[in-house]
C-alpha positions in Angstrom: -33.1 4.6 1.9 -30.5 7.4 3.5 -27.2 6.9 2.3 -24.3 5.3 4.8 -22.7 8.4 6.6 -19.2 7.1 7.0 -15.9 9.1 8.7 -12.5 8.2 7.9 -9.7 8.8 10.3 -6.4 9.5 8.4 -2.8 10.4 9.2 -2.1 12.6 6.4 -3.1 12.6 2.0 -1.6 9.3 0.8 -0.9 8.9 -3.2 -2.4 5.1 -2.3 -5.7 6.0 0.0 -6.9 9.3 -1.8 -7.9 7.7 -5.2 -10.0 5.2 -2.8 -11.6 7.7 -1.1 -12.7 9.2 -4.5 -13.9 5.8 -5.6 -16.1 5.3 -1.8 -17.5 9.3 -2.9 -18.8 8.1 -6.6 -20.9 5.6 -5.0 -24.4 7.6 -3.9 -24.8 4.7 -1.0 -22.1 6.1 0.8 -21.7 9.9 2.3 -18.1 9.7 2.8 -15.9 12.2 5.0 -12.4 11.9 5.7 -10.8 14.0 8.9 -6.8 14.2 8.2 -4.5 14.6 10.8 -1.8 16.2 8.9 -1.2 18.0 5.7 2.4 16.5 5.5 2.2 15.4 2.0 0.8 18.6 0.5 3.9 20.6 1.3 7.5 20.1 0.2 9.3 17.6 2.9 12.3 15.6 3.0 11.1 11.8 2.9 13.7 10.1 5.3 14.1 7.2 3.0 14.2 8.9 -0.5 16.2 11.6 1.0 15.3 14.4 -1.1 12.5 16.9 -0.7 9.5 16.5 -3.0 5.4 16.7 -2.7 3.4 13.9 -5.0 2.4 15.3 -8.2 -1.1 14.3 -8.3 -3.8 15.6 -6.4 -4.7 14.0 -3.2 -7.8 15.8 -1.7 -10.4 16.7 -4.4 -13.1 14.5 -5.4 -14.3 13.5 -2.0 -15.2 15.9 1.7 -12.2 16.0 3.7 -11.1 18.0 6.4 -8.1 18.7 8.5 -8.0 18.6 12.1 -5.9 20.8 14.4 -2.5 19.1 15.6 -2.0 19.6 19.6 1.1 18.0 19.3 4.4 19.7 20.3 6.3 18.1 17.5 4.0 17.2 14.4 5.1 13.9 12.9 3.1 11.0 11.2 5.4 8.4 11.6 5.2 8.8 15.8 2.8 8.2 18.0 2.8 11.4 19.7 3.2 13.3 16.2 -0.2 13.0 16.3 -2.9 14.5 18.6 -5.7 15.7 17.3 -8.5 16.5 20.0 -10.9 17.9 17.2 -11.7 14.1 16.4 -13.5 13.9 19.6 -16.0 16.8 18.5 -16.7 15.7 15.0 -17.4 12.3 16.2 -19.5 12.8 19.3 -21.5 15.8 17.6 -21.7 14.0 14.0 -24.1 11.1 13.1 -21.8 8.6 11.5 -22.6 5.1 10.9 -19.5 4.0 11.2 -15.6 5.2 11.8 -13.1 3.6 9.5 -9.3 4.2 11.1 -6.2 3.3 9.6 -4.0 1.2 12.0 -3.6 2.3 15.9 0.0 3.4 15.7 -1.0 7.1 16.8 -2.6 8.6 19.4 -5.4 10.6 17.7 -6.5 7.0 16.3 -6.7 5.6 19.9 -8.5 8.7 20.8 -11.0 8.6 18.2 -11.3 4.9 18.9 -12.3 5.6 22.4 -14.6 8.6 21.4 -16.2 6.0 18.8 -16.6 3.7 21.6 -18.6 6.6 24.4 -21.1 7.4 21.3 -21.5 4.1 19.9 -20.5 4.8 16.4 -19.7 1.3 14.9 -15.5 1.2 14.4 -14.1 -0.3 11.3 -10.7 -1.1 10.7 -8.5 -1.5 7.8 -4.6 -1.5 8.2 -0.9 -3.4 7.2 -1.6 -5.7 9.7 0.8 -9.2 9.7 1.6 -11.5 12.2 4.9 -10.4 14.0 5.1 -12.8 16.8 7.0 -12.1 19.9 8.2 -13.7 23.2 7.8 -12.7 26.9 6.0 -9.9 28.3 5.7 -7.9 25.1 3.7 -10.9 23.5 1.2 -11.1 26.6 0.9 -7.6 26.2 0.3 -7.8 22.4 -2.4 -10.2 22.8 -4.0 -8.6 25.2 -4.2 -4.9 23.5 -5.3 -6.9 20.2 -8.0 -8.5 22.4 -9.3 -5.6 23.7 -8.7 -3.3 20.7 -10.7 -6.0 18.1 -13.3 -6.4 20.5 -14.7 -2.9 20.0 -14.1 -3.5 16.0 -17.1 -4.0 14.2 -15.6 -4.8 10.9 -12.1 -5.4 9.8 -10.6 -5.5 6.1 -7.9 -7.9 5.7 -6.1 -6.4 2.4 -4.0 -10.0 1.4 -3.3 -13.4 2.5 -0.9 -12.2 5.3 -3.2 -9.8 6.5 -5.7 -12.4 6.6 -3.6 -14.8 8.6 -3.0 -11.7 11.3 -6.8 -11.6 11.8 -7.3 -15.7 12.0 -3.7 -15.7 14.6 -5.7 -13.3 16.9 -9.4 -15.2 16.5 -10.8 -12.2 15.1 -14.6 -13.6 13.9 -15.2 -15.0 10.2 -18.5 -12.5 10.5 -16.4 -9.4 11.4 -14.1 -9.8 8.1 -14.4 -7.9 4.8 -11.8 -8.9 2.3 -10.6 -5.6 0.9 -7.3 -5.7 -1.7 -4.3 -3.4 -1.2 -5.2 -1.5 -4.6 -3.5 1.2 -6.8 -5.4 3.6 -9.1 -5.3 0.4 -11.4 -7.5 3.1 -14.2 -4.9 5.8 -14.1 -1.9 3.3 -14.4 -4.0 1.5 -17.2 -4.6 4.7 -19.0 -1.3 6.0 -18.5 -0.2 2.4 -20.4 -2.3 2.6 -23.2 -0.6 6.6 -24.0 2.6 5.1 -23.8 4.6 4.6 -27.1 5.9 1.0 -27.7 8.8 0.0 -25.8 11.6 0.2 -28.2 10.6 3.9 -28.9 10.5 4.5 -25.1 13.7 3.1 -24.3 15.2 5.3 -26.9 13.7 8.3 -25.6 15.4 7.3 -21.8 18.6 7.2 -23.2 19.1 3.4 -23.0 19.9 0.5 -25.5 17.2 -1.7 -27.5 18.0 -4.2 -24.6 15.5 -6.0 -21.7 15.7 -3.8 -18.8 15.3 -5.1 -15.3 14.0 -2.8 -13.2 14.3 -2.0 -9.2 11.6 1.1 -8.2 11.8 1.7 -4.5 13.9 3.5 -1.5 17.5 2.6 -2.0 17.8 1.8 2.0 19.1 -1.6 3.4 15.1 -3.4 4.3 14.9 -3.1 0.2 17.8 -4.6 -0.6 18.9 -3.0 -3.6 22.4 -4.5 -3.6 21.1 -8.2 -4.3 19.7 -7.1 -7.4 22.8 -5.4 -8.3 25.1 -8.3 -7.4 22.6 -10.7 -9.4 22.7 -8.7 -12.6 26.6 -8.6 -12.1 26.8 -12.1 -13.0 25.0 -11.6 -16.1 26.6 -11.8 -19.9 28.1 -8.1 -20.4 25.7 -6.3 -22.9 22.5 -9.0 -22.4 20.4 -6.7 -20.4 20.2 -3.1 -18.7 19.3 -2.5 -14.9 17.4 0.3 -14.0 17.1 2.2 -10.9 14.2 4.2 -10.0 14.5 6.0 -6.8 16.8 7.7 -4.2 18.0 7.2 -0.6 21.7 6.8 1.5 22.5 3.5 -0.3 22.7 5.4 -3.7 26.3 6.4 -3.6 27.5 3.2 -2.4 25.1 1.4 -4.8 27.3 3.8 -7.9 30.6 3.0 -6.8 30.0 -0.7 -6.6 28.6 -0.7 -10.1 31.9 1.5 -10.8 34.6 -1.0 -9.1 33.3 -3.7 -10.5 32.8 -2.8 -14.1 29.3 -3.4 -14.2 28.0 -2.3 -17.5 24.6 -1.2 -18.6 23.5 0.0 -14.9 21.5 3.6 -14.5 20.7 5.4 -11.5 17.3 7.6 -12.4 17.1 8.9 -8.6 13.4 9.7 -7.4 10.8 10.1 -10.0 7.3 11.6 -9.0 3.7 9.6 -9.8 3.3 11.0 -12.8 6.9 10.0 -14.3 7.0 6.4 -12.8 4.9 5.3 -15.9 8.0 5.9 -18.7 10.0 3.4 -16.6 7.5 0.5 -16.0 6.5 0.7 -19.7 10.1 0.5 -20.9 10.7 -2.2 -18.7 10.7 -5.7 -19.2 11.2 -7.5 -15.6 10.3 -5.8 -12.5 12.1 -6.9 -9.2 11.7 -6.2 -5.6 14.3 -7.9 -3.4 13.1 -6.4 -0.1 14.1 -7.9 3.3 10.6 -7.1 4.7 7.1 -5.8 3.4 4.1 -5.7 4.9 2.9 -5.5 1.4 4.4 -4.1 -1.4 2.1 -1.5 -3.7 4.9 -1.3 -6.0 4.2 -4.7 -7.5 0.6 -3.5 -8.1 1.8 -0.6 -10.2 4.4 -3.1 -12.0 2.1 -5.3 -13.0 -0.6 -2.6 -14.4 2.3 -2.4 -17.4 2.1 -6.1 -17.8 5.4 -7.0 -16.2 6.7 -10.2 -15.1 7.3 -10.5 -11.4 10.5 -11.0 -9.3 10.2 -10.8 -5.4 11.6 -12.1 -2.4 9.3 -14.1 -0.1 9.8 -11.4 2.5 7.5 -9.3 0.1 3.8 -9.3 1.6 2.3 -9.3 -1.4 3.9 -12.3 -3.4 1.7 -14.9 -1.9 -1.4 -12.7 -2.9 -0.2 -11.1 -6.7 3.1 -13.5 -7.9 1.1 -16.6 -8.9 -0.5 -18.6 -11.1 2.2 -17.7 -13.8 2.8 -14.2 -12.9 6.0 -14.4 -12.1 8.6 -16.0 -9.2 9.3 -16.1 -5.6 12.7 -16.9 -4.2 14.0 -16.8 -0.6 15.3 -13.1 0.3 18.9 -13.1 0.5 19.4 -15.7 -2.2 21.3 -13.8 -4.7 22.0 -16.9 -6.8 18.4 -18.0 -7.0 17.8 -14.3 -8.0 20.1 -14.1 -10.8 18.8 -17.3 -11.9 15.4 -16.0 -12.1 16.0 -13.0 -14.1 18.4 -14.9 -16.7 15.9 -17.3 -17.1 13.0 -14.5 -18.1 16.2 -12.9 -20.2 16.6 -15.7 -22.4 13.1 -16.7 -22.3 11.0 -13.7 -24.1 7.8 -15.9 -24.9 7.5 -17.0 -21.2 8.5 -13.2 -20.0 5.4 -12.1 -22.5 3.1 -14.6 -20.9 3.9 -13.7 -17.2 3.7 -10.3 -18.6 -0.1 -11.3 -19.5 -0.8 -12.9 -16.5 0.1 -10.0 -14.5 -2.2 -8.4 -16.4 -4.9 -10.4 -15.8 -4.5 -10.8 -11.9 -4.2 -7.1 -11.4 -7.7 -6.5 -12.8 -9.3 -8.3 -9.7 -7.0 -6.1 -7.2 -9.1 -2.6 -7.6 -10.6 0.3 -5.7 -14.3 -1.2 -6.9 -13.6 -4.2 -4.8 -12.8 -2.5 -1.6 -16.0 -0.2 -2.1 -17.7 -3.0 -2.5 -16.5 -4.4 1.1 -17.2 -1.5 2.7 -20.6 -0.8 1.7 -21.1 -4.9 2.6 -19.8 -4.0 6.4 -22.1 -0.9 6.6 -24.8 -2.8 5.7 -24.3 -5.1 8.4 -23.6 -3.2 10.6 -27.1 -1.4 10.1 -28.7 -4.7 10.0 -27.4 -5.7 12.8 -28.2 -2.5 14.8 -32.1 -2.9 13.5 -32.3 -6.0 15.5 -31.1 -4.8 19.0 -34.1 -4.4 20.8 -34.8 -1.0 22.2 -35.2 -0.5 26.2 -38.4 0.5 27.3 -39.4 3.3 29.2 -41.4 3.4 32.0 -45.1 4.9 31.5 -46.2 7.6 33.9 -50.1 7.1 35.2 
């Protein structure tokens, strides 16, 4: 049987998605073509969260077939609805012979244009997104419910990426037969390889200029939503010279955090600024505890990365992946904003090296299951079910001429 032909529409090359597309391309049963709406990540640009100009230092476009569509928007912007208006996707869908179109999200004009074109052509639509329940009230809730009812009625398959994502589809009564679990994953193989190549922790700490003490790591944008102040305040209550706190990331709160640490004489705090993907492994490898105190995260893939390095995890209960990954002994979950509880959990792990080690091992075991390979299987199963369903649709009889 011929391979399934899968078209994927993506806003721009993303460091978490590109390796997954390569994994899909390695599957001989799937012929994949990715259409990008923008080359945003391939040229230096200032990220509004990090506040620095950069490009990702890993190859995001090789290993799979991809095409960049012309953007007709007056102002190209991957973060706004009308920032991506790629009319060429209509031609690609109508002229192409695809078994399915995989779209990500629904918050860009091009996505909805592609959705309509696929419906007209009769191409099955697959949906993947960082979807969680965000209930509203009044007119907005009514409009939202109508939109999702219409939108998902036209999708042949949806891919929950975790428990909160699955709850979203259940909330909007998406049939079980349309759901295929696709764990929200990072490039585990890459990080496992990086981890194996690192020197032992004590040598790595010395190389990075840290004292030989347990390291508490925060790696995220220094913005209000990530709540970096919480971990700094919790750390300030620990006995002096009992640990080191490392901030990897940049953003508008950096100077404020540095001033707070200096004003309150908090020793052992290091601000490393933005680090590209190839540099992150050094800090994950040197760390002993990973903390993500965010006020809101649809998932939180940085937790996946930390678990690839065998770190025990502490997250707030507002982090989407907490219910999926921070369980069965891999870490602790605390009420968002509860700095006292956060400090207690950090102190508990610092004072119990054995428990810290056991939680780290559990992290390594759990994250193995959250892989791109599982995602490829989900896509393959959805394609097979769609083809089988199509084969059972009776063909219309044509009237015979006499």
